[in-house]
GUVO-518293 format. One record per residue: residue number from 1; residue in one letter; x, y, z of N, C-alpha, C, O in turn. Coordinates in Angstrom, 3 decimals, m for minus. Example, Ala and Ser with C-alpha at 12.3 -4.5 7.8 and 13.67 -1.06 7.14 Angstrom:
2
rec resi: 1 resn: A nu: 13.190 nv: m5.690 nw: 7.800 cau: 12.300 cav: m4.500 caw: 7.800 cu: 13.200 cv: m3.300 cw: 7.800 ou: 14.236 ov: m3.319 ow: 8.465
rec resi: 2 resn: S nu: 12.850 nv: m2.250 nw: 7.080 cau: 13.670 cav: m1.060 caw: 7.140 cu: 12.900 cv: 0.030 cw: 7.870 ou: 13.409 ov: 1.138 ow: 8.039
This chain:
110
rec resi: 1 resn: M nu: m25.430 nv: 6.182 nw: m52.880 cau: m24.827 cav: 5.442 caw: m51.536 cu: m23.792 cv: 6.504 cw: m51.068 ou: m23.253 ov: 7.206 ow: m51.923
rec resi: 2 resn: T nu: m23.549 nv: 6.626 nw: m50.017 cau: m22.538 cav: 7.363 caw: m49.536 cu: m21.309 cv: 6.708 cw: m49.765 ou: m21.247 ov: 5.643 ow: m50.380
rec resi: 3 resn: L nu: m20.367 nv: 7.269 nw: m49.318 cau: m18.866 cav: 7.000 caw: m49.237 cu: m18.332 cv: 6.053 cw: m48.177 ou: m17.405 ov: 5.248 ow: m48.082
rec resi: 4 resn: V nu: m19.466 nv: 6.567 nw: m47.316 cau: m18.790 cav: 5.735 caw: m45.954 cu: m19.570 cv: 4.491 cw: m46.134 ou: m18.985 ov: 3.421 ow: m45.965
rec resi: 5 resn: K nu: m20.813 nv: 4.504 nw: m46.454 cau: m21.716 cav: 2.950 caw: m46.624 cu: m20.907 cv: 2.240 cw: m47.867 ou: m20.957 ov: 1.011 ow: m47.915
rec resi: 6 resn: E nu: m20.342 nv: 2.777 nw: m48.633 cau: m19.652 cav: 1.837 caw: m49.963 cu: m18.204 cv: 1.484 cw: m49.151 ou: m17.665 ov: 0.462 ow: m49.574
rec resi: 7 resn: L nu: m17.623 nv: 2.050 nw: m48.250 cau: m16.542 cav: 1.829 caw: m47.521 cu: m17.085 cv: 0.530 cw: m46.774 ou: m16.776 ov: m0.616 ow: m47.097
rec resi: 8 resn: H nu: m17.848 nv: 0.836 nw: m45.841 cau: m18.524 cav: m0.230 caw: m44.938 cu: m18.795 cv: m1.497 cw: m45.611 ou: m18.343 ov: m2.604 ow: m45.317
rec resi: 9 resn: D nu: m19.533 nv: m1.208 nw: m46.479 cau: m20.022 cav: m2.403 caw: m47.597 cu: m18.591 cv: m3.267 cw: m47.905 ou: m18.408 ov: m4.373 ow: m47.397
rec resi: 10 resn: A nu: m17.666 nv: m2.665 nw: m48.743 cau: m16.434 cav: m3.247 caw: m48.899 cu: m15.898 cv: m3.797 cw: m48.076 ou: m15.107 ov: m4.634 ow: m48.511
rec resi: 11 resn: I nu: m15.973 nv: m3.694 nw: m46.580 cau: m14.852 cav: m4.151 caw: m45.483 cu: m15.922 cv: m5.581 cw: m45.180 ou: m15.703 ov: m6.718 ow: m45.598
rec resi: 12 resn: Y nu: m16.950 nv: m5.196 nw: m44.451 cau: m18.090 cav: m6.221 caw: m44.185 cu: m18.862 cv: m7.104 cw: m45.103 ou: m19.292 ov: m8.176 ow: m44.677
rec resi: 13 resn: F nu: m19.052 nv: m6.762 nw: m46.233 cau: m20.170 cav: m7.674 caw: m47.329 cu: m19.071 cv: m8.168 cw: m48.156 ou: m17.912 ov: m7.807 ow: m48.358
rec resi: 14 resn: S nu: m19.919 nv: m9.235 nw: m48.618 cau: m19.396 cav: m9.997 caw: m50.094 cu: m20.287 cv: m9.677 cw: m50.834 ou: m21.450 ov: m9.675 ow: m50.431
rec resi: 15 resn: P nu: m19.927 nv: m9.294 nw: m52.227 cau: m20.777 cav: m9.383 caw: m53.470 cu: m21.495 cv: m10.810 cw: m53.997 ou: m22.496 ov: m11.000 ow: m54.687
rec resi: 16 resn: V nu: m20.493 nv: m11.769 nw: m53.336 cau: m21.152 cav: m13.107 caw: m53.721 cu: m20.585 cv: m14.068 cw: m52.595 ou: m19.449 ov: m14.006 ow: m52.125
rec resi: 17 resn: L nu: m21.499 nv: m14.892 nw: m52.274 cau: m21.046 cav: m16.032 caw: m51.666 cu: m20.410 cv: m17.345 cw: m52.380 ou: m20.548 ov: m17.382 ow: m53.603
rec resi: 18 resn: P nu: m19.779 nv: m18.347 nw: m51.807 cau: m19.447 cav: m19.621 caw: m52.203 cu: m20.707 cv: m20.384 cw: m52.592 ou: m20.584 ov: m21.052 ow: m53.618
rec resi: 19 resn: Q nu: m21.632 nv: m20.415 nw: m52.119 cau: m23.009 cav: m21.140 caw: m52.138 cu: m23.569 cv: m20.556 cw: m53.481 ou: m23.996 ov: m21.312 ow: m54.354
rec resi: 20 resn: D nu: m23.560 nv: m19.405 nw: m53.605 cau: m24.028 cav: m18.719 caw: m54.851 cu: m23.516 cv: m19.208 cw: m56.015 ou: m24.302 ov: m19.308 ow: m56.957
rec resi: 21 resn: L nu: m22.207 nv: m19.585 nw: m56.195 cau: m21.290 cav: m20.211 caw: m57.097 cu: m22.026 cv: m21.525 cw: m57.729 ou: m22.093 ov: m21.751 ow: m58.937
rec resi: 22 resn: L nu: m22.583 nv: m22.379 nw: m56.664 cau: m23.188 cav: m23.677 caw: m56.925 cu: m24.140 cv: m23.637 cw: m58.071 ou: m23.981 ov: m24.379 ow: m59.040
rec resi: 23 resn: Q nu: m25.063 nv: m22.842 nw: m57.991 cau: m26.135 cav: m22.115 caw: m59.187 cu: m25.516 cv: m22.365 cw: m60.628 ou: m26.221 ov: m22.570 ow: m61.616
rec resi: 24 resn: N nu: m24.048 nv: m22.327 nw: m60.652 cau: m23.888 cav: m22.285 caw: m62.030 cu: m23.668 cv: m24.133 cw: m62.458 ou: m23.315 ov: m24.535 ow: m63.567
rec resi: 25 resn: L nu: m23.907 nv: m24.795 nw: m61.554 cau: m23.756 cav: m26.430 caw: m61.970 cu: m24.987 cv: m26.657 cw: m62.633 ou: m25.077 ov: m27.682 ow: m63.308
rec resi: 26 resn: S nu: m25.867 nv: m25.951 nw: m62.566 cau: m27.184 cav: m26.080 caw: m63.928 cu: m27.117 cv: m25.788 cw: m64.938 ou: m27.808 ov: m26.277 ow: m65.832
rec resi: 27 resn: D nu: m26.179 nv: m24.815 nw: m65.106 cau: m25.754 cav: m24.166 caw: m66.344 cu: m25.121 cv: m24.921 cw: m67.299 ou: m23.932 ov: m25.137 ow: m67.062
rec resi: 28 resn: P nu: m25.759 nv: m25.577 nw: m68.734 cau: m24.842 cav: m26.559 caw: m69.148 cu: m23.496 cv: m26.129 cw: m69.820 ou: m22.808 ov: m26.994 ow: m70.362
rec resi: 29 resn: A nu: m23.136 nv: m24.943 nw: m69.804 cau: m22.244 cav: m24.214 caw: m70.590 cu: m20.892 cv: m24.313 cw: m69.205 ou: m19.711 ov: m23.986 ow: m69.329
rec resi: 30 resn: Y nu: m21.470 nv: m24.780 nw: m68.157 cau: m20.222 cav: m24.704 caw: m66.988 cu: m19.823 cv: m26.337 cw: m66.896 ou: m20.634 ov: m27.214 ow: m66.599
rec resi: 31 resn: L nu: m18.486 nv: m26.548 nw: m67.193 cau: m17.966 cav: m27.835 caw: m67.085 cu: m17.460 cv: m28.179 cw: m65.645 ou: m17.262 ov: m29.361 ow: m65.367
rec resi: 32 resn: D nu: m17.284 nv: m27.393 nw: m64.901 cau: m16.618 cav: m28.080 caw: m63.616 cu: m16.929 cv: m26.835 cw: m62.502 ou: m16.862 ov: m25.678 ow: m62.919
rec resi: 33 resn: V nu: m17.241 nv: m27.067 nw: m61.196 cau: m17.283 cav: m26.053 caw: m59.949 cu: m16.307 cv: m26.656 cw: m59.134 ou: m16.448 ov: m27.877 ow: m59.075
rec resi: 34 resn: R nu: m15.472 nv: m26.257 nw: m58.559 cau: m14.518 cav: m26.814 caw: m57.605 cu: m14.693 cv: m26.109 cw: m56.771 ou: m15.196 ov: m25.029 ow: m57.083
rec resi: 35 resn: F nu: m14.311 nv: m26.406 nw: m55.046 cau: m14.357 cav: m25.871 caw: m53.779 cu: m12.924 cv: m26.523 cw: m53.390 ou: m12.624 ov: m27.711 ow: m53.514
rec resi: 36 resn: E nu: m12.228 nv: m25.632 nw: m52.965 cau: m10.590 cav: m25.964 caw: m52.387 cu: m10.031 cv: m25.134 cw: m51.166 ou: m9.972 ov: m23.909 ow: m51.277
rec resi: 37 resn: S nu: m9.722 nv: m25.599 nw: m50.294 cau: m9.068 cav: m24.606 caw: m49.207 cu: m8.051 cv: m24.000 cw: m49.622 ou: m7.155 ov: m24.515 ow: m50.291
rec resi: 38 resn: H nu: m8.110 nv: m22.753 nw: m49.225 cau: m6.598 cav: m22.062 caw: m50.167 cu: m6.283 cv: m21.078 cw: m48.811 ou: m7.111 ov: m20.334 ow: m48.284
rec resi: 39 resn: L nu: m4.887 nv: m21.267 nw: m48.392 cau: m4.621 cav: m20.514 caw: m47.322 cu: m5.621 cv: m20.526 cw: m46.027 ou: m5.899 ov: m21.530 ow: m45.372
rec resi: 40 resn: D nu: m6.084 nv: m19.251 nw: m45.802 cau: m6.988 cav: m19.286 caw: m44.471 cu: m8.728 cv: m19.306 cw: m44.977 ou: m9.668 ov: m18.964 ow: m44.259
rec resi: 41 resn: G nu: m8.814 nv: m19.776 nw: m46.318 cau: m10.232 cav: m19.273 caw: m46.541 cu: m10.544 cv: m20.562 cw: m47.821 ou: m10.273 ov: m21.758 ow: m47.719
rec resi: 42 resn: L nu: m11.039 nv: m20.017 nw: m48.726 cau: m11.601 cav: m20.932 caw: m49.695 cu: m11.415 cv: m20.301 cw: m51.221 ou: m11.590 ov: m19.121 ow: m51.524
rec resi: 43 resn: M nu: m11.029 nv: m21.349 nw: m52.081 cau: m11.119 cav: m21.175 caw: m53.590 cu: m11.942 cv: m21.755 cw: m54.144 ou: m12.101 ov: m22.934 ow: m53.827
rec resi: 44 resn: V nu: m12.715 nv: m21.217 nw: m55.096 cau: m14.060 cav: m21.498 caw: m55.980 cu: m13.402 cv: m21.710 cw: m57.421 ou: m13.192 ov: m20.631 ow: m57.975
rec resi: 45 resn: T nu: m13.093 nv: m22.627 nw: m58.030 cau: m12.762 cav: m22.591 caw: m59.633 cu: m13.958 cv: m23.030 cw: m60.402 ou: m14.469 ov: m24.134 ow: m60.216
rec resi: 46 resn: L nu: m14.461 nv: m22.059 nw: m61.374 cau: m15.468 cav: m22.569 caw: m62.259 cu: m14.579 cv: m22.380 cw: m63.630 ou: m13.806 ov: m21.478 ow: m63.952
rec resi: 47 resn: V nu: m14.990 nv: m23.589 nw: m64.318 cau: m14.582 cav: m23.770 caw: m65.803 cu: m15.925 cv: m23.875 cw: m66.513 ou: m16.824 ov: m24.702 ow: m66.361
rec resi: 48 resn: F nu: m15.817 nv: m22.667 nw: m67.451 cau: m16.907 cav: m22.903 caw: m68.700 cu: m16.352 cv: m22.502 cw: m69.682 ou: m15.226 ov: m22.043 ow: m69.877
rec resi: 49 resn: I nu: m17.685 nv: m22.807 nw: m70.666 cau: m17.234 cav: m22.402 caw: m72.347 cu: m18.174 cv: m21.196 cw: m72.414 ou: m19.269 ov: m21.008 ow: m71.883
rec resi: 50 resn: D nu: m17.356 nv: m20.363 nw: m73.297 cau: m18.023 cav: m18.763 caw: m73.454 cu: m17.228 cv: m18.426 cw: m74.930 ou: m16.031 ov: m18.191 ow: m75.098
rec resi: 51 resn: E nu: m18.343 nv: m18.488 nw: m75.950 cau: m18.023 cav: m18.247 caw: m77.549 cu: m16.930 cv: m19.441 cw: m77.717 ou: m15.784 ov: m19.113 ow: m78.025
rec resi: 52 resn: S nu: m17.192 nv: m20.583 nw: m77.559 cau: m16.571 cav: m21.778 caw: m77.648 cu: m14.892 cv: m21.893 cw: m77.584 ou: m13.959 ov: m22.419 ow: m78.190
rec resi: 53 resn: E nu: m15.144 nv: m21.096 nw: m76.512 cau: m13.532 cav: m21.387 caw: m75.573 cu: m13.854 cv: m21.515 cw: m74.231 ou: m14.809 ov: m20.968 ow: m73.681
rec resi: 54 resn: Q nu: m12.852 nv: m22.416 nw: m73.595 cau: m13.018 cav: m22.678 caw: m72.318 cu: m12.365 cv: m21.424 cw: m71.176 ou: m11.162 ov: m21.175 ow: m71.092
rec resi: 55 resn: V nu: m13.019 nv: m21.007 nw: m70.682 cau: m12.543 cav: m19.961 caw: m69.718 cu: m12.569 cv: m20.538 cw: m68.400 ou: m13.341 ov: m21.487 ow: m68.262
rec resi: 56 resn: T nu: m11.815 nv: m20.132 nw: m67.282 cau: m11.666 cav: m20.522 caw: m66.155 cu: m11.849 cv: m19.062 cw: m65.061 ou: m11.070 ov: m18.120 ow: m65.203
rec resi: 57 resn: A nu: m12.799 nv: m19.029 nw: m64.143 cau: m12.881 cav: m18.050 caw: m63.004 cu: m12.525 cv: m18.867 cw: m61.938 ou: m12.824 ov: m20.035 ow: m61.693
rec resi: 58 resn: I nu: m11.754 nv: m17.964 nw: m61.274 cau: m11.316 cav: m18.604 caw: m59.891 cu: m11.587 cv: m17.292 cw: m58.935 ou: m10.984 ov: m16.219 ow: m58.948
rec resi: 59 resn: Y nu: m12.722 nv: m17.726 nw: m58.070 cau: m13.100 cav: m16.792 caw: m56.710 cu: m12.152 cv: m17.260 cw: m55.620 ou: m11.879 ov: m18.455 ow: m55.500
rec resi: 60 resn: Y nu: m11.562 nv: m16.161 nw: m54.686 cau: m10.913 cav: m16.066 caw: m53.567 cu: m11.675 cv: m15.669 cw: m52.515 ou: m12.123 ov: m14.526 ow: m52.605
rec resi: 61 resn: F nu: m12.001 nv: m16.417 nw: m51.351 cau: m12.667 cav: m16.062 caw: m50.180 cu: m11.975 cv: m16.039 cw: m48.782 ou: m11.069 ov: m16.847 ow: m48.580
rec resi: 62 resn: N nu: m12.299 nv: m15.278 nw: m47.932 cau: m11.250 cav: m15.216 caw: m46.612 cu: m12.228 cv: m16.336 cw: m45.953 ou: m13.160 ov: m16.971 ow: m46.446
rec resi: 63 resn: R nu: m11.576 nv: m16.338 nw: m44.455 cau: m12.185 cav: m17.573 caw: m43.983 cu: m13.838 cv: m17.184 cw: m43.467 ou: m14.684 ov: m18.033 ow: m43.184
rec resi: 64 resn: S nu: m14.034 nv: m15.740 nw: m43.431 cau: m15.334 cav: m15.434 caw: m43.220 cu: m16.260 cv: m15.173 cw: m44.417 ou: m17.169 ov: m14.345 ow: m44.483
rec resi: 65 resn: Q nu: m15.850 nv: m16.039 nw: m45.345 cau: m16.617 cav: m16.240 caw: m46.762 cu: m16.816 cv: m14.774 cw: m47.475 ou: m17.821 ov: m14.564 ow: m48.154
rec resi: 66 resn: I nu: m15.938 nv: m13.903 nw: m47.312 cau: m16.037 cav: m12.679 caw: m48.078 cu: m15.119 cv: m12.621 cw: m49.022 ou: m13.988 ov: m12.991 ow: m48.710
rec resi: 67 resn: L nu: m15.340 nv: m12.202 nw: m50.239 cau: m14.930 cav: m12.672 caw: m51.462 cu: m13.755 cv: m11.304 cw: m51.255 ou: m13.898 ov: m10.129 ow: m50.918
rec resi: 68 resn: Q nu: m12.658 nv: m12.080 nw: m51.617 cau: m11.290 cav: m11.023 caw: m51.720 cu: m11.089 cv: m10.938 cw: m53.135 ou: m10.839 ov: m9.766 ow: m53.419
rec resi: 69 resn: R nu: m11.090 nv: m11.586 nw: m54.019 cau: m10.254 cav: m11.658 caw: m55.636 cu: m11.389 cv: m12.249 cw: m56.553 ou: m12.358 ov: m12.887 ow: m56.142
rec resi: 70 resn: V nu: m11.129 nv: m11.955 nw: m57.774 cau: m11.736 cav: m12.711 caw: m58.762 cu: m10.893 cv: m12.677 cw: m59.776 ou: m10.624 ov: m11.568 ow: m60.237
rec resi: 71 resn: E nu: m10.194 nv: m14.035 nw: m60.443 cau: m9.508 cav: m14.048 caw: m61.499 cu: m10.086 cv: m14.415 cw: m62.768 ou: m10.770 ov: m15.409 ow: m62.525
rec resi: 72 resn: M nu: m10.162 nv: m14.170 nw: m63.846 cau: m10.534 cav: m14.818 caw: m64.973 cu: m9.286 cv: m15.288 cw: m65.849 ou: m8.293 ov: m14.561 ow: m65.836
rec resi: 73 resn: I nu: m9.276 nv: m16.166 nw: m66.419 cau: m8.417 cav: m16.850 caw: m67.654 cu: m8.792 cv: m17.446 cw: m68.522 ou: m9.377 ov: m18.528 ow: m68.465
rec resi: 74 resn: E nu: m8.420 nv: m16.622 nw: m69.781 cau: m9.004 cav: m16.662 caw: m70.968 cu: m7.796 cv: m16.862 cw: m72.162 ou: m6.889 ov: m16.030 ow: m72.188
rec resi: 75 resn: R nu: m7.803 nv: m17.809 nw: m72.996 cau: m6.705 cav: m17.718 caw: m73.676 cu: m5.148 cv: m17.810 cw: m73.166 ou: m4.140 ov: m17.538 ow: m73.818
rec resi: 76 resn: E nu: m5.224 nv: m18.186 nw: m72.067 cau: m3.746 cav: m18.269 caw: m71.285 cu: m3.418 cv: m16.665 cw: m70.817 ou: m2.260 ov: m16.313 ow: m70.596
rec resi: 77 resn: H nu: m4.505 nv: m15.788 nw: m70.698 cau: m4.267 cav: m14.219 caw: m70.252 cu: m5.310 cv: m14.200 cw: m68.855 ou: m6.435 ov: m14.684 ow: m68.728
rec resi: 78 resn: V nu: m4.617 nv: m13.582 nw: m68.057 cau: m5.132 cav: m13.504 caw: m66.477 cu: m5.866 cv: m12.128 cw: m66.643 ou: m5.122 ov: m11.290 ow: m67.153
rec resi: 79 resn: S nu: m7.245 nv: m11.621 nw: m66.324 cau: m7.620 cav: m10.655 caw: m65.906 cu: m8.116 cv: m10.679 cw: m64.336 ou: m8.624 ov: m11.656 ow: m63.786
rec resi: 80 resn: I nu: m7.910 nv: m9.646 nw: m63.847 cau: m8.458 cav: m9.409 caw: m62.258 cu: m9.471 cv: m8.659 cw: m62.568 ou: m9.341 ov: m7.481 ow: m62.900
rec resi: 81 resn: L nu: m11.010 nv: m9.498 nw: m62.460 cau: m12.366 cav: m8.761 caw: m62.428 cu: m12.566 cv: m8.144 cw: m61.190 ou: m13.234 ov: m7.119 ow: m61.329
rec resi: 82 resn: Y nu: m12.161 nv: m8.431 nw: m59.723 cau: m12.589 cav: m7.847 caw: m58.552 cu: m11.331 cv: m7.967 cw: m57.670 ou: m10.592 ov: m8.950 ow: m57.720
rec resi: 83 resn: D nu: m11.152 nv: m7.017 nw: m56.942 cau: m9.838 cav: m7.043 caw: m56.331 cu: m10.388 cv: m6.275 cw: m54.870 ou: m10.481 ov: m5.048 ow: m54.893
rec resi: 84 resn: R nu: m10.790 nv: m7.114 nw: m53.454 cau: m11.534 cav: m6.304 caw: m52.416 cu: m10.462 cv: m5.016 cw: m51.967 ou: m10.902 ov: m3.872 ow: m51.844
rec resi: 85 resn: M nu: m9.023 nv: m5.341 nw: m51.741 cau: m8.232 cav: m4.364 caw: m51.146 cu: m8.241 cv: m3.106 cw: m52.020 ou: m8.132 ov: m1.998 ow: m51.495
rec resi: 86 resn: E nu: m8.379 nv: m3.267 nw: m53.442 cau: m8.144 cav: m2.215 caw: m54.272 cu: m9.475 cv: m1.377 cw: m54.412 ou: m9.450 ov: m0.208 ow: m54.797
rec resi: 87 resn: V nu: m10.621 nv: m2.030 nw: m54.083 cau: m11.895 cav: m1.498 caw: m53.926 cu: m11.824 cv: m0.508 cw: m52.876 ou: m12.284 ov: 0.618 ow: m53.065
rec resi: 88 resn: I nu: m11.200 nv: m0.891 nw: m51.613 cau: m10.837 cav: m0.522 caw: m50.286 cu: m10.243 cv: 0.886 cw: m50.595 ou: m10.841 ov: 1.955 ow: m50.476
rec resi: 89 resn: V nu: m8.889 nv: 0.687 nw: m51.037 cau: m8.176 cav: 1.518 caw: m51.395 cu: m8.484 cv: 2.769 cw: m52.303 ou: m7.888 ov: 3.838 ow: m52.173
rec resi: 90 resn: E nu: m9.341 nv: 2.567 nw: m53.110 cau: m9.738 cav: 3.495 caw: m54.127 cu: m10.731 cv: 4.229 cw: m53.356 ou: m10.772 ov: 5.445 ow: m53.539
rec resi: 91 resn: L nu: m11.544 nv: 3.701 nw: m52.522 cau: m12.666 cav: 4.525 caw: m51.667 cu: m11.923 cv: 5.487 cw: m50.583 ou: m12.220 ov: 6.674 ow: m50.450
rec resi: 92 resn: L nu: m10.807 nv: 4.746 nw: m49.740 cau: m10.197 cav: 5.585 caw: m49.205 cu: m9.762 cv: 6.826 cw: m49.744 ou: m10.061 ov: 7.886 ow: m49.194
rec resi: 93 resn: K nu: m8.885 nv: 6.759 nw: m51.069 cau: m8.246 cav: 7.512 caw: m51.803 cu: m9.514 cv: 8.691 cw: m52.098 ou: m9.101 ov: 9.838 ow: m51.926
rec resi: 94 resn: K nu: m10.814 nv: 8.612 nw: m52.465 cau: m11.903 cav: 9.400 caw: m52.511 cu: m12.229 cv: 10.026 cw: m51.124 ou: m12.808 ov: 11.110 ow: m51.177
rec resi: 95 resn: S nu: m11.947 nv: 9.510 nw: m49.868 cau: m12.304 cav: 10.183 caw: m49.023 cu: m11.373 cv: 11.356 cw: m48.509 ou: m11.659 ov: 12.239 ow: m47.700
rec resi: 96 resn: G nu: m9.977 nv: 11.103 nw: m49.307 cau: m8.903 cav: 11.940 caw: m48.863 cu: m8.000 cv: 11.134 cw: m47.701 ou: m6.848 ov: 11.503 ow: m47.476
rec resi: 97 resn: D nu: m8.521 nv: 10.155 nw: m47.075 cau: m7.533 cav: 9.553 caw: m45.769 cu: m7.174 cv: 8.272 cw: m45.929 ou: m7.964 ov: 7.330 ow: m45.870
rec resi: 98 resn: L nu: m5.850 nv: 8.175 nw: m46.158 cau: m5.599 cav: 6.725 caw: m46.503 cu: m4.563 cv: 6.489 cw: m45.321 ou: m3.526 ov: 5.836 ow: m45.444
rec resi: 99 resn: S nu: m4.975 nv: 7.088 nw: m44.206 cau: m4.501 cav: 6.908 caw: m42.849 cu: m5.128 cv: 5.612 cw: m42.360 ou: m4.363 ov: 4.848 ow: m41.771
rec resi: 100 resn: K nu: m6.185 nv: 5.301 nw: m42.482 cau: m6.822 cav: 3.903 caw: m41.941 cu: m6.355 cv: 2.696 cw: m42.783 ou: m6.857 ov: 1.589 ow: m42.584
rec resi: 101 resn: L nu: m5.688 nv: 2.831 nw: m43.440 cau: m5.893 cav: 1.602 caw: m44.581 cu: m5.078 cv: 0.546 cw: m43.812 ou: m5.301 ov: m0.635 ow: m44.079
rec resi: 102 resn: E nu: m4.114 nv: 0.870 nw: m42.842 cau: m3.399 cav: m0.447 caw: m42.065 cu: m4.439 cv: m0.791 cw: m40.955 ou: m4.456 ov: m1.925 ow: m40.478
rec resi: 103 resn: E nu: m4.950 nv: m0.222 nw: m40.710 cau: m6.319 cav: m0.598 caw: m39.388 cu: m6.758 cv: m1.401 cw: m40.263 ou: m6.589 ov: m2.596 ow: m40.020
rec resi: 104 resn: I nu: m7.466 nv: m1.015 nw: m41.565 cau: m8.379 cav: m1.862 caw: m41.947 cu: m7.887 cv: m3.075 cw: m42.376 ou: m8.637 ov: m4.046 ow: m42.473
rec resi: 105 resn: K nu: m6.596 nv: m3.138 nw: m42.672 cau: m5.923 cav: m4.501 caw: m43.364 cu: m5.780 cv: m5.286 cw: m42.133 ou: m6.039 ov: m6.476 ow: m42.313
rec resi: 106 resn: R nu: m5.368 nv: m4.901 nw: m40.658 cau: m5.636 cav: m5.938 caw: m39.574 cu: m7.009 cv: m6.234 cw: m39.470 ou: m7.285 ov: m7.411 ow: m39.238
rec resi: 107 resn: L nu: m7.947 nv: m5.411 nw: m39.593 cau: m9.395 cav: m6.020 caw: m39.278 cu: m9.730 cv: m6.575 cw: m40.349 ou: m10.818 ov: m7.131 ow: m40.201
rec resi: 108 resn: M nu: m9.296 nv: m6.698 nw: m41.413 cau: m9.993 cav: m7.956 caw: m42.354 cu: m9.071 cv: m9.208 cw: m42.505 ou: m9.471 ov: m10.171 ow: m43.161
rec resi: 109 resn: A nu: m7.717 nv: m9.210 nw: m41.849 cau: m7.231 cav: m10.471 caw: m41.193 cu: m7.260 cv: m11.174 cw: m40.355 ou: m6.675 ov: m12.249 ow: m40.216
rec resi: 110 resn: A nu: m8.304 nv: m10.369 nw: m39.359 cau: m8.665 cav: m10.737 caw: m38.142 cu: m9.965 cv: m11.820 cw: m38.293 ou: m10.482 ov: m12.308 ow: m37.288
């Protein structure tokens, strides 16, 4: 995939949609799936059992239902599994042109 295509996809497409997370309800390891308003978007919290431990995954979507961030909480430790802005910054660094970052931030906030 070209760098331009990767950047386009990071800006305009979501690797997962909120409705995709509903499929987890059929998995007996999942204890809870909650959808809540968060800022101008949606927060989806998944609680499940992994290797006998309770784990919480939190998905943050903007108002266009594009995934912004995924956090996982295990044993009181928070890990960032995905951060859309970090992906975009890394792609811009690869391109050697960070000058478009502010423009992209405004585009994402619209």
